[in-house]
VEXDREN-624282 format. One record per atom (N, C-alpha, C): residue in one letter; x, y, z. Coordinates in Angstrom, 1 decimal. Atoms other than C-alpha are relative to their C-alpha. Example, Ala and Ser with C-alpha at 12.3 -4.5 7.8 and 13.67 -1.06 7.14 Angstrom:
{resn=A, xx=0.9, yy=-1.2, zz=0.0}
{resn=A, xx=12.3, yy=-4.5, zz=7.8}
{resn=A, xx=0.9, yy=1.2, zz=0.0}
{resn=S, xx=-0.9, yy=-1.1, zz=0.0}
{resn=S, xx=13.7, yy=-1.1, zz=7.1}
{resn=S, xx=-0.8, yy=1.1, zz=0.8}
end
This chain:
{resn=M, xx=0.6, yy=1.4, zz=0.3}
{resn=M, xx=172.2, yy=8.1, zz=33.1}
{resn=M, xx=0.3, yy=-0.7, zz=1.2}
{resn=W, xx=-0.2, yy=0.6, zz=-1.3}
{resn=W, xx=171.4, yy=5.9, zz=36.0}
{resn=W, xx=0.5, yy=-1.3, zz=-0.1}
{resn=R, xx=-0.4, yy=1.2, zz=0.1}
{resn=R, xx=173.4, yy=3.1, zz=37.0}
{resn=R, xx=-0.8, yy=-1.2, zz=0.8}
{resn=R, xx=0.2, yy=0.6, zz=-0.7}
{resn=R, xx=172.5, yy=-0.1, zz=38.3}
{resn=R, xx=0.8, yy=-0.6, zz=1.3}
{resn=W, xx=-0.8, yy=0.5, zz=-0.9}
{resn=W, xx=173.3, yy=-1.0, zz=41.6}
{resn=W, xx=0.6, yy=-1.5, zz=0.3}
{resn=R, xx=-0.3, yy=1.5, zz=0.0}
{resn=R, xx=175.2, yy=-4.1, zz=42.2}
{resn=R, xx=1.1, yy=0.0, zz=1.3}
{resn=P, xx=-0.2, yy=0.2, zz=-0.7}
{resn=P, xx=176.3, yy=-6.0, zz=44.7}
{resn=P, xx=1.8, yy=0.0, zz=0.3}
{resn=E, xx=-1.3, yy=0.0, zz=0.1}
{resn=E, xx=180.1, yy=-5.9, zz=46.2}
{resn=E, xx=0.4, yy=-1.5, zz=-0.4}
{resn=P, xx=-0.7, yy=1.6, zz=0.3}
{resn=P, xx=182.2, yy=-9.3, zz=45.0}
{resn=P, xx=0.1, yy=-0.5, zz=1.4}
{resn=C, xx=0.0, yy=0.5, zz=-1.1}
{resn=C, xx=182.2, yy=-11.6, zz=47.9}
{resn=C, xx=1.7, yy=-0.4, zz=0.3}
{resn=R, xx=-1.8, yy=0.2, zz=0.1}
{resn=R, xx=185.7, yy=-11.5, zz=49.6}
{resn=R, xx=0.0, yy=-1.0, zz=1.4}
{resn=P, xx=-0.1, yy=0.4, zz=-0.9}
{resn=P, xx=186.6, yy=-13.8, zz=52.2}
{resn=P, xx=0.7, yy=0.5, zz=1.5}
{resn=S, xx=-0.5, yy=-0.6, zz=-0.9}
{resn=S, xx=187.2, yy=-13.1, zz=55.7}
{resn=S, xx=1.6, yy=0.3, zz=0.6}
{resn=S, xx=-1.4, yy=0.1, zz=-0.2}
{resn=S, xx=190.6, yy=-11.7, zz=56.8}
{resn=S, xx=0.5, yy=-0.6, zz=1.0}
{resn=D, xx=-0.4, yy=0.9, zz=-0.8}
{resn=D, xx=190.8, yy=-13.9, zz=59.4}
{resn=D, xx=0.7, yy=-1.3, zz=-0.3}
{resn=P, xx=-0.5, yy=1.2, zz=0.7}
{resn=P, xx=193.2, yy=-16.6, zz=58.5}
{resn=P, xx=-0.4, yy=-1.2, zz=0.4}
{resn=G, xx=0.6, yy=1.7, zz=-0.7}
{resn=G, xx=191.8, yy=-19.5, zz=61.3}
{resn=G, xx=-1.4, yy=-0.1, zz=-0.4}
{resn=G, xx=1.6, yy=0.3, zz=0.4}
{resn=G, xx=188.3, yy=-18.9, zz=60.1}
{resn=G, xx=-0.8, yy=0.2, zz=1.3}
{resn=S, xx=0.8, yy=-0.3, zz=-1.1}
{resn=S, xx=186.2, yy=-17.7, zz=63.0}
{resn=S, xx=-1.6, yy=-1.1, zz=-0.5}
{resn=A, xx=0.9, yy=0.8, zz=0.2}
{resn=A, xx=183.0, yy=-20.3, zz=63.3}
{resn=A, xx=-1.0, yy=1.1, zz=-0.7}
{resn=T, xx=0.9, yy=-0.7, zz=0.7}
{resn=T, xx=180.9, yy=-17.1, zz=62.7}
{resn=T, xx=-0.1, yy=0.8, zz=-1.2}
{resn=N, xx=-0.1, yy=-0.7, zz=1.2}
{resn=N, xx=182.4, yy=-15.7, zz=59.8}
{resn=N, xx=0.6, yy=-1.4, zz=-1.0}
{resn=E, xx=-0.4, yy=0.8, zz=1.4}
{resn=E, xx=183.3, yy=-19.1, zz=57.7}
{resn=E, xx=-1.3, yy=-0.2, zz=-0.7}
{resn=G, xx=1.0, yy=0.1, zz=1.2}
{resn=G, xx=181.3, yy=-19.5, zz=54.8}
{resn=G, xx=-0.8, yy=1.0, zz=-0.3}
{resn=R, xx=1.2, yy=-1.5, zz=-0.1}
{resn=R, xx=179.8, yy=-15.9, zz=55.0}
{resn=R, xx=1.1, yy=0.9, zz=-0.9}
{resn=C, xx=-0.8, yy=-0.7, zz=0.6}
{resn=C, xx=180.4, yy=-13.3, zz=52.7}
{resn=C, xx=0.4, yy=1.3, zz=0.7}
{resn=R, xx=-0.1, yy=-1.4, zz=-0.9}
{resn=R, xx=181.8, yy=-9.7, zz=54.2}
{resn=R, xx=-0.9, yy=0.9, zz=-0.4}
{resn=N, xx=0.9, yy=-0.8, zz=0.4}
{resn=N, xx=179.1, yy=-8.1, zz=52.7}
{resn=N, xx=-1.2, yy=0.0, zz=0.5}
{resn=S, xx=1.0, yy=0.5, zz=-1.0}
{resn=S, xx=176.5, yy=-7.5, zz=55.2}
{resn=S, xx=-1.2, yy=0.2, zz=-0.4}
{resn=R, xx=1.3, yy=0.1, zz=0.7}
{resn=R, xx=173.7, yy=-7.0, zz=52.7}
{resn=R, xx=-0.5, yy=-1.4, zz=-0.2}
{resn=F, xx=0.1, yy=1.5, zz=0.2}
{resn=F, xx=173.9, yy=-10.7, zz=51.8}
{resn=F, xx=1.0, yy=-0.7, zz=0.5}
{resn=P, xx=-1.1, yy=1.4, zz=-1.1}
{resn=P, xx=175.4, yy=-12.9, zz=54.8}
{resn=P, xx=-0.2, yy=-1.3, zz=-0.5}
{resn=H, xx=0.3, yy=1.6, zz=0.1}
{resn=H, xx=173.8, yy=-16.0, zz=53.0}
{resn=H, xx=1.2, yy=-0.2, zz=-1.5}
{resn=H, xx=-0.3, yy=0.0, zz=1.8}
{resn=H, xx=175.9, yy=-15.1, zz=49.2}
{resn=H, xx=1.3, yy=-1.4, zz=0.3}
{resn=G, xx=-1.0, yy=0.7, zz=0.0}
{resn=G, xx=178.3, yy=-18.0, zz=48.7}
{resn=G, xx=-0.1, yy=-1.2, zz=0.8}
{resn=R, xx=-0.1, yy=1.3, zz=-1.0}
{resn=R, xx=177.1, yy=-20.7, zz=51.2}
{resn=R, xx=-0.9, yy=-0.8, zz=-0.7}
{resn=V, xx=0.7, yy=0.9, zz=0.4}
{resn=V, xx=175.8, yy=-23.9, zz=50.1}
{resn=V, xx=-0.9, yy=-0.9, zz=1.1}
{resn=K, xx=1.3, yy=0.3, zz=-1.0}
{resn=K, xx=172.3, yy=-25.5, zz=51.8}
{resn=K, xx=0.5, yy=-1.5, zz=0.5}
{resn=D, xx=-0.3, yy=1.5, zz=-0.1}
{resn=D, xx=173.0, yy=-28.6, zz=53.9}
{resn=D, xx=-0.6, yy=-1.1, zz=-1.1}
{resn=E, xx=0.6, yy=0.9, zz=0.9}
{resn=E, xx=170.5, yy=-30.5, zz=51.6}
{resn=E, xx=0.4, yy=0.3, zz=-1.1}
{resn=Q, xx=-0.4, yy=0.3, zz=1.3}
{resn=Q, xx=172.4, yy=-29.7, zz=48.4}
{resn=Q, xx=1.2, yy=-1.1, zz=0.1}
{resn=M, xx=-1.5, yy=0.8, zz=-0.2}
{resn=M, xx=175.5, yy=-31.6, zz=50.3}
{resn=M, xx=-0.5, yy=-1.4, zz=0.1}
{resn=K, xx=0.4, yy=1.4, zz=0.1}
{resn=K, xx=173.8, yy=-34.6, zz=50.8}
{resn=K, xx=-0.5, yy=-0.7, zz=-1.2}
{resn=A, xx=0.1, yy=0.7, zz=1.3}
{resn=A, xx=173.7, yy=-37.2, zz=48.1}
{resn=A, xx=-1.1, yy=-1.3, zz=0.3}
{resn=H, xx=1.4, yy=1.4, zz=-0.3}
{resn=H, xx=171.2, yy=-40.1, zz=47.5}
{resn=H, xx=0.7, yy=-0.9, zz=0.5}
{resn=K, xx=-0.6, yy=0.9, zz=-0.3}
{resn=K, xx=171.9, yy=-43.1, zz=49.2}
{resn=K, xx=0.5, yy=-1.3, zz=-0.6}
{resn=Y, xx=-0.1, yy=0.9, zz=1.4}
{resn=Y, xx=171.6, yy=-45.7, zz=46.3}
{resn=Y, xx=0.1, yy=0.8, zz=-1.0}
{resn=R, xx=-0.1, yy=-0.3, zz=1.7}
{resn=R, xx=172.5, yy=-45.8, zz=42.8}
{resn=R, xx=-1.0, yy=-0.9, zz=-0.9}
{resn=T, xx=0.7, yy=0.8, zz=1.1}
{resn=T, xx=170.7, yy=-46.7, zz=39.7}
{resn=T, xx=0.4, yy=-1.4, zz=-0.2}
{resn=E, xx=-0.3, yy=1.2, zz=0.1}
{resn=E, xx=170.8, yy=-50.3, zz=38.9}
{resn=E, xx=0.0, yy=-0.9, zz=1.2}
{resn=Q, xx=-0.1, yy=0.4, zz=-1.7}
{resn=Q, xx=171.0, yy=-51.0, zz=42.9}
{resn=Q, xx=-1.3, yy=-0.8, zz=0.0}
{resn=M, xx=1.4, yy=1.1, zz=0.0}
{resn=M, xx=168.6, yy=-53.9, zz=43.7}
{resn=M, xx=0.2, yy=0.2, zz=1.9}
{resn=V, xx=0.6, yy=-0.3, zz=-1.6}
{resn=V, xx=166.7, yy=-53.0, zz=47.3}
{resn=V, xx=-1.2, yy=-0.5, zz=0.4}
{resn=S, xx=1.2, yy=0.6, zz=-0.4}
{resn=S, xx=163.8, yy=-54.3, zz=49.1}
{resn=S, xx=-0.7, yy=1.6, zz=0.8}
{resn=M, xx=0.3, yy=-1.1, zz=-0.2}
{resn=M, xx=161.1, yy=-51.9, zz=50.4}
{resn=M, xx=-0.4, yy=-0.6, zz=1.7}
{resn=T, xx=0.8, yy=0.6, zz=-1.3}
{resn=T, xx=159.8, yy=-51.9, zz=54.3}
{resn=T, xx=-1.2, yy=0.1, zz=0.1}
{resn=P, xx=1.4, yy=0.3, zz=-0.2}
{resn=P, xx=156.6, yy=-53.2, zz=55.1}
{resn=P, xx=-0.8, yy=1.9, zz=0.4}
{resn=N, xx=0.3, yy=-0.9, zz=-0.2}
{resn=N, xx=154.4, yy=-50.1, zz=55.0}
{resn=N, xx=-1.6, yy=-0.3, zz=-0.2}
{resn=R, xx=1.5, yy=0.4, zz=-0.2}
{resn=R, xx=150.4, yy=-50.7, zz=56.3}
{resn=R, xx=-0.9, yy=0.7, zz=-1.3}
{resn=A, xx=0.9, yy=-0.9, zz=0.5}
{resn=A, xx=149.0, yy=-47.6, zz=54.3}
{resn=A, xx=0.4, yy=-0.6, zz=-1.6}
{resn=R, xx=-0.4, yy=0.2, zz=1.7}
{resn=R, xx=150.9, yy=-49.0, zz=50.6}
{resn=R, xx=0.0, yy=-1.4, zz=0.0}
{resn=A, xx=0.0, yy=1.4, zz=0.3}
{resn=A, xx=150.2, yy=-52.5, zz=49.3}
{resn=A, xx=1.0, yy=-0.3, zz=-0.8}
{resn=T, xx=-0.8, yy=0.3, zz=0.8}
{resn=T, xx=153.4, yy=-53.7, zz=47.8}
{resn=T, xx=0.5, yy=-1.1, zz=0.4}
{resn=P, xx=0.0, yy=1.7, zz=0.1}
{resn=P, xx=154.3, yy=-57.2, zz=47.0}
{resn=P, xx=1.8, yy=0.2, zz=0.7}
{resn=K, xx=-1.9, yy=0.3, zz=-0.6}
{resn=K, xx=157.6, yy=-58.5, zz=49.0}
{resn=K, xx=1.1, yy=-0.6, zz=-1.1}
{resn=G, xx=-1.0, yy=0.4, zz=1.0}
{resn=G, xx=160.6, yy=-59.0, zz=47.1}
{resn=G, xx=1.3, yy=1.0, zz=-0.4}
{resn=R, xx=-1.3, yy=-0.9, zz=0.6}
{resn=R, xx=163.7, yy=-57.4, zz=45.5}
{resn=R, xx=-0.7, yy=1.1, zz=-1.0}
{resn=F, xx=0.7, yy=-0.8, zz=0.9}
{resn=F, xx=162.8, yy=-53.9, zz=43.5}
{resn=F, xx=1.8, yy=0.3, zz=-0.5}
{resn=E, xx=-1.0, yy=-0.2, zz=0.5}
{resn=E, xx=165.3, yy=-52.4, zz=41.2}
{resn=E, xx=0.2, yy=1.5, zz=0.1}
{resn=I, xx=-0.3, yy=-1.6, zz=0.8}
{resn=I, xx=166.5, yy=-48.5, zz=40.9}
{resn=I, xx=0.2, yy=0.5, zz=-1.5}
{resn=T, xx=-0.1, yy=-0.2, zz=1.8}
{resn=T, xx=165.6, yy=-47.4, zz=37.8}
{resn=T, xx=0.5, yy=1.8, zz=-0.3}
{resn=R, xx=-0.2, yy=-1.2, zz=0.2}
{resn=R, xx=165.9, yy=-43.5, zz=38.3}
{resn=R, xx=0.1, yy=0.6, zz=1.6}
{resn=L, xx=0.1, yy=-0.8, zz=-1.4}
{resn=L, xx=166.9, yy=-41.1, zz=41.2}
{resn=L, xx=-0.5, yy=1.5, zz=-0.1}
{resn=L, xx=1.0, yy=-1.0, zz=0.0}
{resn=L, xx=164.6, yy=-38.2, zz=41.8}
{resn=L, xx=0.6, yy=1.3, zz=1.0}
{resn=P, xx=-0.4, yy=-1.1, zz=-0.9}
{resn=P, xx=164.9, yy=-34.8, zz=43.6}
{resn=P, xx=-0.8, yy=-0.4, zz=1.4}
{resn=L, xx=0.5, yy=-0.4, zz=-1.2}
{resn=L, xx=164.1, yy=-33.9, zz=47.4}
{resn=L, xx=-1.6, yy=0.2, zz=0.2}
{resn=E, xx=1.6, yy=-0.5, zz=-0.3}
{resn=E, xx=160.5, yy=-34.3, zz=48.7}
{resn=E, xx=-0.2, yy=-0.4, zz=1.5}
{resn=H, xx=0.6, yy=0.2, zz=-1.3}
{resn=H, xx=159.5, yy=-33.6, zz=52.1}
{resn=H, xx=1.4, yy=-0.4, zz=0.9}
{resn=G, xx=-1.2, yy=0.3, zz=-0.8}
{resn=G, xx=163.5, yy=-33.8, zz=53.3}
{resn=G, xx=0.2, yy=-1.3, zz=-0.5}
{resn=N, xx=-0.4, yy=1.1, zz=0.4}
{resn=N, xx=163.8, yy=-37.2, zz=51.8}
{resn=N, xx=0.1, yy=0.0, zz=-1.5}
{resn=Y, xx=0.1, yy=0.1, zz=1.3}
{resn=Y, xx=165.0, yy=-38.1, zz=48.6}
{resn=Y, xx=-0.8, yy=-1.2, zz=-0.5}
{resn=Q, xx=0.9, yy=1.0, zz=0.5}
{resn=Q, xx=162.9, yy=-40.0, zz=46.0}
{resn=Q, xx=0.6, yy=-1.1, zz=-1.2}
{resn=Y, xx=-1.2, yy=0.9, zz=0.9}
{resn=Y, xx=163.8, yy=-43.1, zz=43.7}
{resn=Y, xx=-1.4, yy=-0.7, zz=-1.0}
{resn=R, xx=1.1, yy=0.8, zz=1.0}
{resn=R, xx=161.7, yy=-44.6, zz=40.7}
{resn=R, xx=0.7, yy=-1.8, zz=0.5}
{resn=I, xx=-0.5, yy=1.3, zz=-0.2}
{resn=I, xx=161.9, yy=-48.4, zz=41.5}
{resn=I, xx=-1.0, yy=-1.1, zz=-1.0}
{resn=R, xx=0.9, yy=1.1, zz=1.1}
{resn=R, xx=160.8, yy=-51.6, zz=39.4}
{resn=R, xx=0.1, yy=-1.4, zz=0.7}
{resn=S, xx=-0.2, yy=1.3, zz=-0.6}
{resn=S, xx=159.8, yy=-54.7, zz=40.9}
{resn=S, xx=0.5, yy=-1.1, zz=-0.9}
{resn=V, xx=-0.7, yy=1.0, zz=0.7}
{resn=V, xx=162.0, yy=-57.6, zz=39.7}
{resn=V, xx=-1.0, yy=-1.1, zz=-0.3}
{resn=I, xx=0.5, yy=0.7, zz=0.2}
{resn=I, xx=159.1, yy=-59.8, zz=39.9}
{resn=I, xx=-1.4, yy=0.0, zz=-1.1}
{resn=D, xx=0.9, yy=0.1, zz=0.9}
{resn=D, xx=156.2, yy=-58.6, zz=38.2}
{resn=D, xx=0.1, yy=1.7, zz=-0.9}
{resn=G, xx=-0.3, yy=-0.9, zz=1.2}
{resn=G, xx=157.7, yy=-55.6, zz=36.2}
{resn=G, xx=-0.4, yy=1.8, zz=0.4}
{resn=H, xx=1.0, yy=-1.2, zz=-0.5}
{resn=H, xx=155.5, yy=-52.7, zz=38.3}
{resn=H, xx=1.1, yy=1.1, zz=0.2}
{resn=E, xx=-0.9, yy=-0.7, zz=-0.4}
{resn=E, xx=157.2, yy=-49.5, zz=38.7}
{resn=E, xx=-0.6, yy=0.9, zz=1.0}
{resn=R, xx=0.4, yy=-1.4, zz=-1.3}
{resn=R, xx=156.6, yy=-46.8, zz=41.8}
{resn=R, xx=0.9, yy=1.0, zz=0.6}
{resn=I, xx=-0.8, yy=-1.4, zz=-0.7}
{resn=I, xx=157.9, yy=-43.7, zz=43.4}
{resn=I, xx=0.3, yy=-0.5, zz=1.1}
{resn=V, xx=0.0, yy=0.1, zz=-1.7}
{resn=V, xx=159.2, yy=-44.2, zz=46.9}
{resn=V, xx=0.7, yy=1.0, zz=0.6}
{resn=L, xx=-0.9, yy=-0.6, zz=-0.7}
{resn=L, xx=160.9, yy=-42.3, zz=49.4}
{resn=L, xx=1.4, yy=-0.6, zz=0.2}
{resn=E, xx=-1.4, yy=1.0, zz=-0.3}
{resn=E, xx=164.7, yy=-43.1, zz=50.4}
{resn=E, xx=-0.6, yy=-0.8, zz=1.7}
{resn=S, xx=0.1, yy=0.8, zz=-1.8}
{resn=S, xx=163.2, yy=-43.8, zz=54.3}
{resn=S, xx=-0.7, yy=-1.1, zz=-0.2}
{resn=E, xx=0.9, yy=1.2, zz=-0.2}
{resn=E, xx=160.9, yy=-46.7, zz=52.7}
{resn=E, xx=1.0, yy=-1.0, zz=-0.4}
{resn=L, xx=-0.9, yy=0.8, zz=0.7}
{resn=L, xx=164.1, yy=-48.6, zz=51.3}
{resn=L, xx=0.7, yy=-0.2, zz=1.0}
{resn=S, xx=-1.1, yy=0.7, zz=-1.0}
{resn=S, xx=166.5, yy=-50.6, zz=53.1}
{resn=S, xx=1.0, yy=-1.2, zz=-1.3}
end
């Protein structure tokens, strides 16, 4: 009977100080990325739900001036987090990138 190949469990480096090359890496050379967390996953949303924000003016998008309330946090899109916001003045909802908020 054939056995399925399984990777060895990840073991930390034997170096107690942890060198820069081995830090966060597995000793298993076939899977050097195993056990590392991407920088994008470590970054958190800058704003939270129910927080009041304003949008930076954008010529391509006709948005009314005023305050907006964040109603939902959305995932990354093109390296920026997205938010669903609602205008306090007219109640219109739209999706914007984090870089468009201030």
